[in-house]
ZADO-1210 file (C-alpha; in nm, 4 decimals, padded with zeros to 6 digits):
<atoms>
<atom x="01.0557" y="-02.9652" z="01.6020" code="MET" pos="1"/>
<atom x="00.8735" y="-03.2563" z="01.4417" code="LYS" pos="2"/>
<atom x="00.5899" y="-03.0289" z="01.3263" code="LYS" pos="3"/>
<atom x="00.8403" y="-02.7768" z="01.1912" code="LEU" pos="4"/>
<atom x="01.0249" y="-03.0495" z="01.0004" code="PHE" pos="5"/>
<atom x="00.7010" y="-03.1796" z="00.8475" code="LEU" pos="6"/>
<atom x="00.5987" y="-02.8264" z="00.7475" code="ALA" pos="7"/>
<atom x="00.9319" y="-02.7711" z="00.5719" code="LEU" pos="8"/>
<atom x="00.9032" y="-03.1018" z="00.3875" code="VAL" pos="9"/>
<atom x="00.5493" y="-03.0152" z="00.2787" code="ALA" pos="10"/>
<atom x="00.6651" y="-02.6745" z="00.1547" code="ALA" pos="11"/>
<atom x="00.9474" y="-02.8365" z="-00.0443" code="MET" pos="12"/>
<atom x="00.6991" y="-03.0697" z="-00.2102" code="ILE" pos="13"/>
<atom x="00.4222" y="-02.8166" z="-00.2775" code="VAL" pos="14"/>
<atom x="00.6358" y="-02.5258" z="-00.4004" code="ALA" pos="15"/>
<atom x="00.7856" y="-02.7028" z="-00.7065" code="PRO" pos="16"/>
<atom x="00.4433" y="-02.8416" z="-00.7937" code="ALA" pos="17"/>
<atom x="00.2913" y="-02.4948" z="-00.7798" code="ALA" pos="18"/>
<atom x="00.5666" y="-02.3549" z="-01.0019" code="LEU" pos="19"/>
<atom x="00.5228" y="-02.6397" z="-01.2490" code="ALA" pos="20"/>
<atom x="00.1493" y="-02.5724" z="-01.2667" code="ALA" pos="21"/>
<atom x="00.1990" y="-02.2025" z="-01.3381" code="GLY" pos="22"/>
<atom x="00.1871" y="-01.9215" z="-01.0881" code="GLY" pos="23"/>
<atom x="00.4395" y="-01.7080" z="-01.2760" code="LYS" pos="24"/>
<atom x="00.3820" y="-01.3375" z="-01.3200" code="VAL" pos="25"/>
<atom x="00.5091" y="-01.0766" z="-01.5605" code="GLU" pos="26"/>
<atom x="00.8058" y="-00.8731" z="-01.4332" code="PRO" pos="27"/>
<atom x="00.6728" y="-00.5747" z="-01.2428" code="TYR" pos="28"/>
<atom x="00.6849" y="-00.2301" z="-01.3975" code="LYS" pos="29"/>
<atom x="00.9537" y="-00.0192" z="-01.2347" code="LYS" pos="30"/>
<atom x="00.8312" y="00.3120" z="-01.0997" code="GLY" pos="31"/>
<atom x="01.0397" y="00.6193" z="-01.0236" code="ASP" pos="32"/>
<atom x="00.9492" y="00.6603" z="-00.6574" code="TRP" pos="33"/>
<atom x="01.0536" y="00.9701" z="-00.4656" code="ALA" pos="34"/>
<atom x="01.0410" y="00.7750" z="-00.1381" code="PHE" pos="35"/>
<atom x="01.2845" y="00.5021" z="-00.2414" code="SER" pos="36"/>
<atom x="01.6501" y="00.4919" z="-00.1404" code="GLY" pos="37"/>
<atom x="01.8280" y="00.6048" z="00.1764" code="PRO" pos="38"/>
<atom x="01.7620" y="00.9733" z="00.1013" code="PHE" pos="39"/>
<atom x="01.4108" y="00.9332" z="-00.0368" code="GLY" pos="40"/>
<atom x="01.1282" y="01.1615" z="00.0773" code="VAL" pos="41"/>
<atom x="00.7533" y="01.1569" z="00.0344" code="HIS" pos="42"/>
<atom x="00.6143" y="01.3629" z="-00.2513" code="ASP" pos="43"/>
<atom x="00.3516" y="01.5546" z="-00.0517" code="LYS" pos="44"/>
<atom x="00.1481" y="01.6634" z="-00.3550" code="GLU" pos="45"/>
<atom x="00.1405" y="01.3065" z="-00.4906" code="ALA" pos="46"/>
<atom x="00.0383" y="01.1760" z="-00.1463" code="VAL" pos="47"/>
<atom x="-00.2461" y="01.4296" z="-00.1323" code="GLN" pos="48"/>
<atom x="-00.3681" y="01.3257" z="-00.4770" code="ARG" pos="49"/>
<atom x="-00.3298" y="00.9604" z="-00.3821" code="GLY" pos="50"/>
<atom x="-00.5412" y="01.0166" z="-00.0722" code="PHE" pos="51"/>
<atom x="-00.8077" y="01.1662" z="-00.2960" code="GLN" pos="52"/>
<atom x="-00.7972" y="00.8576" z="-00.5208" code="VAL" pos="53"/>
<atom x="-00.8175" y="00.6327" z="-00.2165" code="TYR" pos="54"/>
<atom x="-01.1177" y="00.8221" z="-00.0765" code="ARG" pos="55"/>
<atom x="-01.3125" y="00.8298" z="-00.4025" code="GLN" pos="56"/>
<atom x="-01.2264" y="00.4848" z="-00.5370" code="VAL" pos="57"/>
<atom x="-01.0394" y="00.2436" z="-00.3112" code="CYS" pos="58"/>
<atom x="-01.2165" y="00.3147" z="00.0188" code="SER" pos="59"/>
<atom x="-01.5376" y="00.1565" z="-00.1109" code="ALA" pos="60"/>
<atom x="-01.3790" y="-00.1851" z="-00.0495" code="CYS" pos="61"/>
<atom x="-01.0417" y="-00.1368" z="00.1217" code="HIS" pos="62"/>
<atom x="-00.9713" y="00.0109" z="00.4631" code="GLY" pos="63"/>
<atom x="-00.6587" y="00.1635" z="00.6167" code="VAL" pos="64"/>
<atom x="-00.7334" y="00.0667" z="00.9740" code="LYS" pos="65"/>
<atom x="-00.3980" y="00.1832" z="01.1141" code="LEU" pos="66"/>
<atom x="-00.4431" y="00.5391" z="00.9884" code="LEU" pos="67"/>
<atom x="-00.6075" y="00.8168" z="01.1924" code="ALA" pos="68"/>
<atom x="-00.7082" y="01.1542" z="01.0517" code="PHE" pos="69"/>
<atom x="-00.4522" y="01.3269" z="01.2735" code="ARG" pos="70"/>
<atom x="-00.1737" y="01.1350" z="01.0964" code="ASN" pos="71"/>
<atom x="-00.2486" y="01.3449" z="00.7879" code="LEU" pos="72"/>
<atom x="-00.1308" y="01.6499" z="00.9796" code="GLY" pos="73"/>
<atom x="00.1656" y="01.4935" z="01.1582" code="ASP" pos="74"/>
<atom x="00.5127" y="01.6136" z="01.0675" code="LYS" pos="75"/>
<atom x="00.5924" y="01.4431" z="00.7386" code="GLY" pos="76"/>
<atom x="00.2217" y="01.4018" z="00.6611" code="GLY" pos="77"/>
<atom x="00.0603" y="01.5346" z="00.3419" code="PRO" pos="78"/>
<atom x="-00.1337" y="01.8109" z="00.5212" code="TYR" pos="79"/>
<atom x="00.1205" y="01.9113" z="00.7838" code="HIS" pos="80"/>
<atom x="00.1429" y="02.2854" z="00.8496" code="LEU" pos="81"/>
<atom x="00.4214" y="02.4797" z="01.0144" code="GLU" pos="82"/>
<atom x="00.2183" y="02.8000" z="01.0046" code="GLN" pos="83"/>
<atom x="-00.1546" y="02.8619" z="00.9949" code="CYS" pos="84"/>
<atom x="-00.3168" y="02.9879" z="00.6744" code="PRO" pos="85"/>
<atom x="-00.4978" y="03.3199" z="00.6709" code="GLU" pos="86"/>
<atom x="-00.8277" y="03.3352" z="00.8538" code="GLY" pos="87"/>
<atom x="-00.7255" y="03.1089" z="01.1414" code="ILE" pos="88"/>
<atom x="-00.7564" y="03.2694" z="01.4872" code="PRO" pos="89"/>
<atom x="-00.4308" y="03.4055" z="01.6249" code="GLU" pos="90"/>
<atom x="-00.2623" y="03.1787" z="01.8739" code="GLY" pos="91"/>
<atom x="-00.3708" y="02.8560" z="01.7007" code="THR" pos="92"/>
<atom x="-00.0901" y="02.6030" z="01.6695" code="ASP" pos="93"/>
<atom x="-00.1559" y="02.4544" z="01.3266" code="CYS" pos="94"/>
<atom x="00.1486" y="02.2290" z="01.3576" code="SER" pos="95"/>
<atom x="-00.0662" y="02.0329" z="01.6035" code="ASP" pos="96"/>
<atom x="-00.2705" y="01.7882" z="01.3911" code="PRO" pos="97"/>
<atom x="-00.5702" y="01.8315" z="01.6209" code="ASN" pos="98"/>
<atom x="-00.5773" y="02.2040" z="01.5387" code="ALA" pos="99"/>
<atom x="-00.4841" y="02.1700" z="01.1716" code="ASN" pos="100"/>
<atom x="-00.7771" y="02.3209" z="00.9748" code="PRO" pos="101"/>
<atom x="-00.7304" y="02.0896" z="00.6768" code="TYR" pos="102"/>
<atom x="-00.7268" y="01.7792" z="00.8928" code="VAL" pos="103"/>
<atom x="-01.0321" y="01.8963" z="01.0871" code="LYS" pos="104"/>
<atom x="-01.2202" y="01.9678" z="00.7633" code="ALA" pos="105"/>
<atom x="-01.1359" y="01.6273" z="00.6147" code="ILE" pos="106"/>
<atom x="-01.2365" y="01.4432" z="00.9335" code="ALA" pos="107"/>
<atom x="-01.5654" y="01.6345" z="00.9569" code="ALA" pos="108"/>
<atom x="-01.6678" y="01.5050" z="00.6131" code="GLU" pos="109"/>
<atom x="-01.6999" y="01.1541" z="00.7604" code="TYR" pos="110"/>
<atom x="-01.9778" y="01.0246" z="00.9835" code="GLN" pos="111"/>
<atom x="-01.8397" y="00.8224" z="01.2736" code="ILE" pos="112"/>
<atom x="-02.0456" y="00.5707" z="01.4710" code="THR" pos="113"/>
<atom x="-02.0063" y="00.6468" z="01.8409" code="ASP" pos="114"/>
<atom x="-02.1784" y="00.5656" z="02.1663" code="GLY" pos="115"/>
<atom x="-02.3660" y="00.4410" z="02.3401" code="PRO" pos="116"/>
<atom x="-02.5272" y="00.7658" z="02.4553" code="ASP" pos="117"/>
<atom x="-02.7171" y="00.8183" z="02.7797" code="ASP" pos="118"/>
<atom x="-03.0091" y="00.6143" z="02.6446" code="SER" pos="119"/>
<atom x="-02.7845" y="00.3262" z="02.5376" code="GLY" pos="120"/>
<atom x="-02.8117" y="00.3992" z="02.1638" code="GLU" pos="121"/>
<atom x="-02.5295" y="00.4288" z="01.9133" code="MET" pos="122"/>
<atom x="-02.5241" y="00.7522" z="01.7176" code="PHE" pos="123"/>
<atom x="-02.3516" y="00.9236" z="01.4266" code="GLN" pos="124"/>
<atom x="-02.1305" y="01.2299" z="01.4627" code="ARG" pos="125"/>
<atom x="-01.8848" y="01.4193" z="01.2416" code="PRO" pos="126"/>
<atom x="-01.5306" y="01.2886" z="01.2592" code="GLY" pos="127"/>
<atom x="-01.2528" y="01.4563" z="01.4539" code="ILE" pos="128"/>
<atom x="-00.8733" y="01.4301" z="01.4009" code="PRO" pos="129"/>
<atom x="-00.8410" y="01.1664" z="01.6752" code="ALA" pos="130"/>
<atom x="-01.0706" y="00.9223" z="01.4892" code="ASP" pos="131"/>
<atom x="-00.9380" y="00.6472" z="01.2660" code="ARG" pos="132"/>
<atom x="-01.0552" y="00.6417" z="00.9063" code="LEU" pos="133"/>
<atom x="-01.3807" y="00.4408" z="00.8936" code="PRO" pos="134"/>
<atom x="-01.3717" y="00.0859" z="00.7613" code="GLN" pos="135"/>
<atom x="-01.5804" y="00.0090" z="00.4506" code="PRO" pos="136"/>
<atom x="-01.7471" y="-00.2949" z="00.6120" code="PHE" pos="137"/>
<atom x="-01.8640" y="-00.3752" z="00.9634" code="ALA" pos="138"/>
<atom x="-01.6825" y="-00.7115" z="00.9727" code="ASN" pos="139"/>
<atom x="-01.5240" y="-00.9817" z="00.7579" code="GLU" pos="140"/>
<atom x="-01.8512" y="-01.1611" z="00.6925" code="GLN" pos="141"/>
<atom x="-02.0153" y="-00.8475" z="00.5522" code="VAL" pos="142"/>
<atom x="-01.7052" y="-00.7758" z="00.3427" code="ALA" pos="143"/>
<atom x="-01.7107" y="-01.1230" z="00.1874" code="ARG" pos="144"/>
<atom x="-02.0834" y="-01.1064" z="00.1265" code="LEU" pos="145"/>
<atom x="-02.0430" y="-00.7786" z="-00.0622" code="ALA" pos="146"/>
<atom x="-01.7524" y="-00.9094" z="-00.2722" code="ASN" pos="147"/>
<atom x="-01.8679" y="-01.2511" z="-00.3850" code="GLY" pos="148"/>
<atom x="-01.6786" y="-01.4344" z="-00.1121" code="GLY" pos="149"/>
<atom x="-01.3496" y="-01.2482" z="-00.1599" code="ALA" pos="150"/>
<atom x="-01.2028" y="-01.0488" z="00.1295" code="LEU" pos="151"/>
<atom x="-01.0545" y="-00.7138" z="00.0239" code="PRO" pos="152"/>
<atom x="-00.7212" y="-00.6709" z="00.2069" code="PRO" pos="153"/>
<atom x="-00.6551" y="-00.3780" z="00.4353" code="ASP" pos="154"/>
<atom x="-00.4156" y="-00.1361" z="00.2665" code="LEU" pos="155"/>
<atom x="-00.2408" y="00.0059" z="00.5735" code="SER" pos="156"/>
<atom x="00.0725" y="-00.2056" z="00.5212" code="LEU" pos="157"/>
<atom x="00.0074" y="-00.3516" z="00.1764" code="ILE" pos="158"/>
<atom x="00.3350" y="-00.2137" z="00.0358" code="LEU" pos="159"/>
<atom x="00.5266" y="-00.3716" z="00.3233" code="LYS" pos="160"/>
<atom x="00.3427" y="-00.7028" z="00.2899" code="ALA" pos="161"/>
<atom x="00.4223" y="-00.7579" z="-00.0780" code="ARG" pos="162"/>
<atom x="00.7581" y="-00.8151" z="-00.2417" code="LYS" pos="163"/>
<atom x="00.8547" y="-00.5051" z="-00.4392" code="ASP" pos="164"/>
<atom x="00.5397" y="-00.3542" z="-00.2898" code="GLY" pos="165"/>
<atom x="00.5310" y="-00.0211" z="-00.4738" code="ALA" pos="166"/>
<atom x="00.6076" y="-00.1735" z="-00.8142" code="ASP" pos="167"/>
<atom x="00.3662" y="-00.4593" z="-00.7455" code="TYR" pos="168"/>
<atom x="00.0687" y="-00.2373" z="-00.6595" code="VAL" pos="169"/>
<atom x="00.1444" y="00.0004" z="-00.9470" code="TYR" pos="170"/>
<atom x="00.1726" y="-00.2897" z="-01.1936" code="SER" pos="171"/>
<atom x="-00.1434" y="-00.4518" z="-01.0623" code="LEU" pos="172"/>
<atom x="-00.3527" y="-00.1345" z="-01.0925" code="LEU" pos="173"/>
<atom x="-00.2324" y="-00.0599" z="-01.4444" code="THR" pos="174"/>
<atom x="-00.1980" y="-00.4189" z="-01.5672" code="GLY" pos="175"/>
<atom x="-00.5504" y="-00.5483" z="-01.6275" code="TYR" pos="176"/>
<atom x="-00.5827" y="-00.7167" z="-01.9673" code="GLU" pos="177"/>
<atom x="-00.8281" y="-00.9154" z="-02.1701" code="GLU" pos="178"/>
<atom x="-00.7873" y="-01.2852" z="-02.0780" code="PRO" pos="179"/>
<atom x="-00.5894" y="-01.5056" z="-02.3189" code="PRO" pos="180"/>
<atom x="-00.7929" y="-01.7062" z="-02.5682" code="ALA" pos="181"/>
<atom x="-00.6810" y="-02.0332" z="-02.4061" code="THR" pos="182"/>
<atom x="-00.8678" y="-01.9788" z="-02.0779" code="VAL" pos="183"/>
<atom x="-01.2258" y="-01.9502" z="-01.9543" code="ASN" pos="184"/>
<atom x="-01.3060" y="-01.6934" z="-01.6876" code="LEU" pos="185"/>
<atom x="-01.6183" y="-01.6597" z="-01.4766" code="ALA" pos="186"/>
<atom x="-01.8076" y="-01.3294" z="-01.5027" code="PRO" pos="187"/>
<atom x="-01.6681" y="-01.2231" z="-01.1632" code="THR" pos="188"/>
<atom x="-01.3059" y="-01.3012" z="-01.2530" code="GLN" pos="189"/>
<atom x="-01.0649" y="-01.0467" z="-01.4013" code="HIS" pos="190"/>
<atom x="-00.7316" y="-01.1358" z="-01.5576" code="TYR" pos="191"/>
<atom x="-00.4110" y="-00.9627" z="-01.4532" code="ASN" pos="192"/>
<atom x="-00.0649" y="-01.0872" z="-01.5573" code="PRO" pos="193"/>
<atom x="00.0917" y="-00.9280" z="-01.2469" code="TYR" pos="194"/>
<atom x="-00.1253" y="-01.1141" z="-00.9971" code="PHE" pos="195"/>
<atom x="00.0065" y="-01.4528" z="-00.8892" code="ALA" pos="196"/>
<atom x="-00.2270" y="-01.7427" z="-00.9641" code="GLY" pos="197"/>
<atom x="-00.2575" y="-02.0813" z="-01.1329" code="ASP" pos="198"/>
<atom x="-00.3984" y="-02.0211" z="-01.4817" code="MET" pos="199"/>
<atom x="-00.3589" y="-02.3899" z="-01.5704" code="SER" pos="200"/>
<atom x="-00.6830" y="-02.4595" z="-01.3845" code="GLN" pos="201"/>
<atom x="-00.8706" y="-02.2234" z="-01.6187" code="LEU" pos="202"/>
<atom x="-00.7551" y="-02.3724" z="-01.9489" code="LEU" pos="203"/>
<atom x="-01.0315" y="-02.4582" z="-02.1942" code="LYS" pos="204"/>
<atom x="-01.1074" y="-02.8246" z="-02.2553" code="GLU" pos="205"/>
<atom x="-00.9520" y="-02.8248" z="-02.6022" code="GLU" pos="206"/>
<atom x="-00.6176" y="-02.7322" z="-02.4509" code="PHE" pos="207"/>
<atom x="-00.6166" y="-03.0181" z="-02.1970" code="ARG" pos="208"/>
<atom x="-00.5321" y="-03.3847" z="-02.2371" code="ASP" pos="209"/>
<atom x="-00.7461" y="-03.6737" z="-02.1142" code="GLU" pos="210"/>
<atom x="-00.6071" y="-03.6382" z="-01.7617" code="GLU" pos="211"/>
<atom x="-00.6837" y="-03.2687" z="-01.7491" code="GLY" pos="212"/>
<atom x="-00.3248" y="-03.1530" z="-01.7853" code="HIS" pos="213"/>
<atom x="-00.2178" y="-02.8881" z="-02.0406" code="PRO" pos="214"/>
<atom x="-00.1435" y="-03.0444" z="-02.3780" code="LYS" pos="215"/>
<atom x="00.2111" y="-03.0479" z="-02.5009" code="GLU" pos="216"/>
<atom x="00.3056" y="-02.7123" z="-02.6482" code="GLY" pos="217"/>
<atom x="00.0254" y="-02.5241" z="-02.4715" code="VAL" pos="218"/>
<atom x="00.1708" y="-02.2292" z="-02.2831" code="GLU" pos="219"/>
<atom x="00.0150" y="-02.1483" z="-01.9480" code="ILE" pos="220"/>
<atom x="-00.0482" y="-01.7726" z="-01.9287" code="PRO" pos="221"/>
<atom x="00.1361" y="-01.5724" z="-01.6672" code="HIS" pos="222"/>
<atom x="-00.0571" y="-01.4125" z="-01.3850" code="GLY" pos="223"/>
<atom x="-00.3909" y="-01.4945" z="-01.2300" code="GLY" pos="224"/>
<atom x="-00.7451" y="-01.3732" z="-01.1788" code="VAL" pos="225"/>
<atom x="-00.8925" y="-01.1350" z="-00.9231" code="LEU" pos="226"/>
<atom x="-01.2430" y="-01.0777" z="-00.7963" code="ALA" pos="227"/>
<atom x="-01.1634" y="-00.7048" z="-00.8084" code="MET" pos="228"/>
<atom x="-01.2602" y="-00.5406" z="-01.1354" code="ALA" pos="229"/>
<atom x="-01.0235" y="-00.2755" z="-01.2734" code="PRO" pos="230"/>
<atom x="-01.0778" y="00.0036" z="-01.0195" code="PRO" pos="231"/>
<atom x="-00.9257" y="00.2890" z="-01.2176" code="LEU" pos="232"/>
<atom x="-01.0476" y="00.4449" z="-01.5413" code="VAL" pos="233"/>
<atom x="-00.9480" y="00.7714" z="-01.6987" code="GLU" pos="234"/>
<atom x="-01.1289" y="01.0725" z="-01.5548" code="GLY" pos="235"/>
<atom x="-01.2752" y="00.8884" z="-01.2559" code="ILE" pos="236"/>
<atom x="-01.1124" y="01.1398" z="-01.0156" code="VAL" pos="237"/>
<atom x="-01.1032" y="01.5151" z="-01.0780" code="ASP" pos="238"/>
<atom x="-00.7775" y="01.6731" z="-00.9683" code="TYR" pos="239"/>
<atom x="-00.7758" y="02.0373" z="-00.8592" code="ALA" pos="240"/>
<atom x="-00.4426" y="02.0789" z="-01.0365" code="ASP" pos="241"/>
<atom x="-00.5360" y="02.0994" z="-01.4030" code="GLU" pos="242"/>
<atom x="-00.1746" y="02.0352" z="-01.5047" code="ALA" pos="243"/>
<atom x="-00.1834" y="01.6831" z="-01.3580" code="THR" pos="244"/>
<atom x="-00.3177" y="01.4277" z="-01.6089" code="PRO" pos="245"/>
<atom x="-00.6239" y="01.2318" z="-01.5007" code="GLU" pos="246"/>
<atom x="-00.5098" y="00.8968" z="-01.6354" code="THR" pos="247"/>
<atom x="-00.4981" y="00.5445" z="-01.4957" code="VAL" pos="248"/>
<atom x="-00.1200" y="00.5617" z="-01.4854" code="ASP" pos="249"/>
<atom x="-00.1232" y="00.8875" z="-01.2863" code="GLN" pos="250"/>
<atom x="-00.3940" y="00.7653" z="-01.0465" code="TYR" pos="251"/>
<atom x="-00.1963" y="00.4466" z="-00.9801" code="ALA" pos="252"/>
<atom x="00.1255" y="00.6417" z="-00.9290" code="HIS" pos="253"/>
<atom x="-00.0414" y="00.8774" z="-00.6818" code="ASP" pos="254"/>
<atom x="-00.2230" y="00.6118" z="-00.4810" code="VAL" pos="255"/>
<atom x="00.1032" y="00.4158" z="-00.4459" code="VAL" pos="256"/>
<atom x="00.2626" y="00.7311" z="-00.3031" code="ASN" pos="257"/>
<atom x="-00.0242" y="00.7591" z="-00.0556" code="PHE" pos="258"/>
<atom x="00.0053" y="00.3941" z="00.0481" code="LEU" pos="259"/>
<atom x="00.3831" y="00.4300" z="00.0847" code="ALA" pos="260"/>
<atom x="00.3287" y="00.7180" z="00.3248" code="TRP" pos="261"/>
<atom x="00.0447" y="00.5374" z="00.5073" code="ALA" pos="262"/>
<atom x="00.2670" y="00.2342" z="00.5641" code="SER" pos="263"/>
<atom x="00.5588" y="00.4423" z="00.6959" code="ASP" pos="264"/>
<atom x="00.4455" y="00.7921" z="00.8065" code="PRO" pos="265"/>
<atom x="00.7700" y="00.8532" z="00.9996" code="LYS" pos="266"/>
<atom x="01.0000" y="00.7507" z="00.7139" code="MET" pos="267"/>
<atom x="01.1585" y="01.0927" z="00.6640" code="GLU" pos="268"/>
<atom x="01.2333" y="01.1385" z="01.0342" code="GLN" pos="269"/>
<atom x="01.3689" y="00.7831" z="01.0534" code="ARG" pos="270"/>
<atom x="01.6002" y="00.8316" z="00.7561" code="LYS" pos="271"/>
<atom x="01.7163" y="01.1668" z="00.8885" code="ARG" pos="272"/>
<atom x="01.7959" y="01.0142" z="01.2271" code="LEU" pos="273"/>
<atom x="01.9703" y="00.7229" z="01.0598" code="GLY" pos="274"/>
<atom x="02.1914" y="00.9572" z="00.8561" code="PHE" pos="275"/>
<atom x="02.2844" y="01.1569" z="01.1672" code="ILE" pos="276"/>
<atom x="02.3585" y="00.8350" z="01.3565" code="THR" pos="277"/>
<atom x="02.5832" y="00.6963" z="01.0832" code="VAL" pos="278"/>
<atom x="02.7655" y="01.0297" z="01.0532" code="ALA" pos="279"/>
<atom x="02.8162" y="01.0367" z="01.4301" code="TYR" pos="280"/>
<atom x="02.9488" y="00.6806" z="01.4354" code="LEU" pos="281"/>
<atom x="03.1905" y="00.7539" z="01.1503" code="LEU" pos="282"/>
<atom x="03.3168" y="01.0635" z="01.3305" code="LEU" pos="283"/>
<atom x="03.3483" y="00.8706" z="01.6558" code="LEU" pos="284"/>
<atom x="03.5379" y="00.5929" z="01.4796" code="SER" pos="285"/>
<atom x="03.7800" y="00.8507" z="01.3379" code="GLY" pos="286"/>
<atom x="03.8374" y="01.0064" z="01.6805" code="VAL" pos="287"/>
<atom x="03.8925" y="00.6657" z="01.8421" code="LEU" pos="288"/>
<atom x="04.1340" y="00.5598" z="01.5709" code="TYR" pos="289"/>
<atom x="04.3298" y="00.8859" z="01.6061" code="TRP" pos="290"/>
<atom x="04.3372" y="00.8410" z="01.9863" code="SER" pos="291"/>
<atom x="04.4589" y="00.4849" z="01.9469" code="TYR" pos="292"/>
<atom x="04.7406" y="00.5853" z="01.7115" code="LYS" pos="293"/>
<atom x="04.8405" y="00.8802" z="01.9324" code="THR" pos="294"/>
<atom x="04.8543" y="00.6793" z="02.2542" code="LEU" pos="295"/>
<atom x="05.0362" y="00.3774" z="02.1155" code="TRP" pos="296"/>
<atom x="05.2815" y="00.5876" z="01.9185" code="ALA" pos="297"/>
<atom x="05.4519" y="00.6696" z="02.2512" code="LYS" pos="298"/>
<atom x="05.5013" y="00.3032" z="02.3419" code="VAL" pos="299"/>
<atom x="05.8496" y="00.1730" z="02.2778" code="ASP" pos="300"/>
<atom x="05.8241" y="-00.1530" z="02.0927" code="HIS" pos="301"/>
</atoms>
C-alpha cells in the first residue's frame, strides 16, 4: 500500500509537469470505419488490401506475433471461403483454413526457420497455414540495432493499446509534416503532430531563456518526433483493383482495417452472439414480467 501511495503521488506530480512542458497532440482525424459500432463488420476487401500494405511496407520493421496464417482463412477472416474455387480437387473443405488454397499460397511465399533436423541443424522451409507470420527481427537487441536504438512495436494489438486506436494510427500514418521553424531535429527524427512528445526540449536556443525554458510568447508545437520515417508514399503498393486509388490516405485506411481485424479476428461472431444474447434476455424479461403480473393478479389484496 505504501508503494502504491508513493506511485500515485509521483504520478500526480509528474503528469502536470509533463502537460506544462508540452506533450499535446493535434485532435485525431476521424475515420469512417466499417468495424466500429455494435453492428460493425470488417470490410474484407479493405482488410485484404491492408494485409498487402502490411506485407510490402510495415512488415520490414513491425511484426504481428499473435497472427498465424490460418487466421486469414478463419470464419470472419479476409480470405475465408465457404466453397472452393474452380480447380480444387473435389471433396476439399476450403472452409478449413488449413485447406484454404489462398491461405496455403500466402504461407508458402514465406521461408520459415525450423528444426533442428536429424543432424542438429536449423533449416528453412516454406510456410504452412499453422505457422505464425515471421517476425522481422530475431530479438529486441537486433531490432534496436537496426532502428537506431528505437524498438518498433508489435502491431498485433496496437489498435487496442492506443486510445482511439484506429483514428490514432490513421492520423499518425497520414500526419507527417515538416518540423516547425522553432525546433531543431536530428537527421533520424521525424516530426508528427499526432505523436505524443515533448517538443519543448527541441526548441532552438534563440527561443529559450537563460534557464533553458521557452521564452514568453513562444508556442510549443503540438506532437512529437519519431525514429520512423514516413512509411507510406503514393504508389508504393500496387493494388490489383485499378479502381482503388494508390494514395497515402487509402493505404493508411486499408492498413488500419487490417490491424483492426488482426486485433479482433472474432469480432463479427462476438457481436452477433452479443446481439442474440441481448435479444434473448429482453424476451426473457418480458416473459417473466408477464408471468409476474398474471400470477399476482389473482392475489386478493
